[in-house]
C-alpha positions in Angstrom: -10.5 27.0 1.1 -9.2 26.6 -2.4 -10.8 28.8 -5.0 -12.9 26.7 -7.4 -12.2 26.5 -11.0 -15.9 26.3 -11.7 -19.3 26.4 -9.9 -21.9 24.1 -11.0 -25.5 25.0 -10.1 -28.5 22.7 -9.8 -31.5 24.6 -11.4 -34.8 23.7 -9.7 -34.7 24.7 -6.0 -31.2 26.3 -6.2 -31.4 28.9 -8.9 -35.2 29.0 -9.5 -38.0 28.7 -7.0 -39.7 26.2 -9.2 -40.3 23.2 -7.0 -43.7 24.4 -5.6 -44.7 25.0 -9.3 -43.6 21.5 -10.2 -45.6 19.9 -7.4 -48.7 22.0 -8.3 -48.4 21.2 -12.0 -48.1 17.5 -11.2 -51.2 17.7 -9.0 -53.1 19.4 -11.9 -52.2 16.6 -14.2 -52.8 13.8 -11.7 -56.2 15.2 -10.7 -57.2 15.5 -14.3 -56.2 11.8 -14.8 -58.1 10.7 -11.8 -54.8 9.4 -10.3 -54.7 8.8 -6.5 -51.2 10.2 -5.8 -51.1 12.8 -3.1 -49.0 16.0 -2.9 -46.7 14.3 -0.4 -46.1 11.4 -2.9 -45.1 14.0 -5.5 -42.9 15.9 -3.1 -41.1 12.7 -2.2 -39.9 12.6 -5.8 -38.1 16.0 -5.5 -34.8 16.0 -7.4 -35.4 12.7 -9.3 -36.5 14.2 -12.6 -39.5 13.4 -14.7 -38.8 9.8 -15.7 -38.2 8.4 -12.2 -41.1 10.4 -10.9 -43.4 9.0 -13.6 -42.2 5.5 -12.6 -42.8 6.0 -8.9 -46.2 7.4 -9.4 -47.1 4.7 -11.9 -46.3 2.1 -9.2 -49.1 3.6 -7.1 -51.5 3.3 -10.0 -50.7 3.1 -13.8 -50.3 6.4 -15.6 -50.7 7.0 -19.3 -47.5 6.7 -21.5 -44.7 9.0 -20.5 -45.0 11.2 -23.6 -48.7 11.9 -22.9 -48.1 12.8 -19.3 -45.1 14.9 -20.2 -47.1 17.0 -22.6 -49.8 17.6 -20.0 -47.2 18.4 -17.3 -45.1 20.8 -19.4 -48.2 22.8 -20.3 -49.4 23.0 -16.7 -45.9 24.0 -15.6 -45.6 26.8 -18.1 -49.0 28.1 -17.2 -47.8 28.5 -13.6 -44.4 30.0 -14.7 -46.5 32.6 -16.5 -49.1 33.1 -13.6 -48.2 33.5 -10.8 -44.7 33.6 -12.2 -41.3 32.1 -11.5 -38.9 33.7 -9.1 -35.1 33.4 -8.8 -33.5 32.8 -5.4 -31.7 36.1 -4.6 -28.8 34.3 -2.8 -28.0 32.1 -5.7 -28.4 35.0 -8.2 -25.9 37.0 -6.2 -23.3 34.1 -6.2 -23.9 33.5 -9.9 -23.3 37.2 -10.7 -20.1 37.1 -8.6 -18.9 34.1 -10.6 -19.6 35.9 -13.9 -18.0 39.1 -12.7 -14.8 37.3 -11.7 -14.7 35.0 -14.8 -15.3 31.8 -12.7 -16.6 29.2 -15.1 -20.3 28.3 -14.4 -22.6 25.5 -15.5 -26.1 24.3 -14.7 -27.1 20.7 -14.3 -30.6 19.5 -13.9 -32.4 16.1 -13.5 -35.1 17.5 -15.7 -35.4 16.9 -19.4 -34.0 19.5 -21.8 -37.4 21.0 -22.6 -38.1 21.5 -18.9 -34.6 22.9 -18.1 -34.8 25.4 -21.0 -38.3 26.5 -20.0 -37.2 27.1 -16.5 -34.1 29.0 -17.4 -36.1 31.2 -19.8 -38.8 32.1 -17.3 -36.3 32.7 -14.6 -34.4 35.1 -16.8 -31.3 32.9 -17.1 -31.6 31.9 -20.7 -28.1 32.1 -22.3 -26.2 32.7 -19.0 -24.5 29.3 -18.9 -22.0 28.2 -21.5 -22.6 24.6 -20.4 -26.0 23.2 -19.3 -26.8 19.5 -18.9 -30.2 18.0 -18.6 -31.3 14.7 -17.2 -32.1 13.2 -20.7 -28.6 13.9 -22.0 -26.9 11.4 -19.8 -27.2 7.6 -19.4 -27.7 7.7 -15.7 -29.4 10.5 -13.8 -28.8 11.7 -10.3 -27.7 10.3 -7.9 -25.2 9.0 -10.5 -22.4 11.4 -11.2 -22.8 11.4 -15.0 -24.3 14.9 -15.5 -21.7 16.6 -13.2 -18.9 14.8 -14.9 -20.2 15.8 -18.3 -20.5 19.4 -17.1 -16.9 19.5 -15.9 -15.8 18.0 -19.2 -17.7 20.7 -21.1 -16.1 23.4 -19.0 -12.7 21.8 -19.4 -12.0 21.5 -15.7 -11.3 18.7 -13.3 -14.4 17.7 -11.4 -12.4 17.8 -8.1 -11.8 21.5 -8.9 -15.6 22.2 -9.1 -18.0 23.3 -6.4 -21.5 21.8 -6.9 -24.5 23.7 -5.4 -27.4 21.5 -4.7 -30.6 21.4 -2.5 -31.6 17.7 -2.5 -29.9 14.6 -1.1 -30.1 13.0 -4.6 -28.2 15.9 -6.1 -25.6 16.0 -3.3 -25.0 12.3 -3.8 -24.4 12.9 -7.5 -22.0 15.8 -6.9 -20.0 13.8 -4.4 -19.8 10.8 -6.6 -18.4 13.1 -9.3 -15.6 14.0 -6.9 -16.7 17.6 -6.5 -17.0 19.6 -3.3 -20.8 20.1 -2.7 -22.6 22.9 -0.9 -26.2 22.1 0.0 -28.5 25.0 0.6 -31.5 24.3 2.8 -34.6 25.3 0.9 -36.9 22.7 2.3 -36.7 22.1 6.1 -38.0 18.5 5.7 -34.7 17.7 3.9 -32.4 19.3 6.5 -31.5 16.1 8.3 -30.8 14.2 5.1 -28.6 17.0 3.9 -26.7 17.3 7.1 -25.9 13.7 7.0 -25.0 13.7 3.2 -21.4 14.8 3.4 -22.1 18.2 1.9 -21.3 21.6 3.4 -24.8 22.7 4.5 -25.8 26.3 4.5 -29.0 28.3 5.3 -28.4 30.6 2.4 -25.9 30.6 -0.4 -23.0 33.0 -0.3 -19.9 33.6 -2.3 -17.8 32.5 0.7 -19.6 29.2 0.9 -18.4 28.3 -2.6 -14.9 29.6 -2.0 -15.0 33.0 -3.7 
C-alpha cells in the first residue's frame, strides 16, 4: 500500500459522534413546528447536509424558509453539544494524531454549512487542528459530487489520487471515489454496512493507521 500524501477526514460520524445529536436536534425543531417527519426520515438524510435534508423533509410537508429552520436547528444542536456533550471517536482521533506526528497533511471535509462545521469542530476539541477545512456551502455541488474533496486536495497542494478519504456514509464514499481518492469507510451505523460494502471503498470496523496506509 502506497503511503498517502494526505488524509482527508469527513467530520460528522467519522471524527465526531455528532450524528445522534443531529437527528435529535432535527426532531426538536420538527416537533416544535408540528412537522410530521419521523426520526427514520431524518436518519435517511445522513450525510446529505442541511440544504438537501431541508428539501427532502419539505417534500413531506412544507417547512418554513431555510434560514428560519437553520437558526432553530443550530441552536438545538449546540444545546446538545453542551449537554450531554459531544464526543470524538477514539479510533479516528488516534489516526489523526498519527498523521500530525508524522507530518502527513490532513484536511476535514463536511457536507454541513460552515457554521455547523465550525461548531462541531469546536465542541469536539478539534478547532484549529486542520489547515484545510471545506464545508458544504463552500462548493457548487455537495456530496456525492467530488467538489469538496477536490478543493481540499487543492488546498493541501496534493494530487487527489494521492489522498486517502475517510468516510462513514455512502454519499461521502461516492464523493471521495469521484474525486479519484482511495476511500476508507468506517462502519459507524450497521444499517449502512451493506451500502458501504458495495460502494467500492475499503470497509473497516474501526479506523486504524494501517487502514489509511500509515
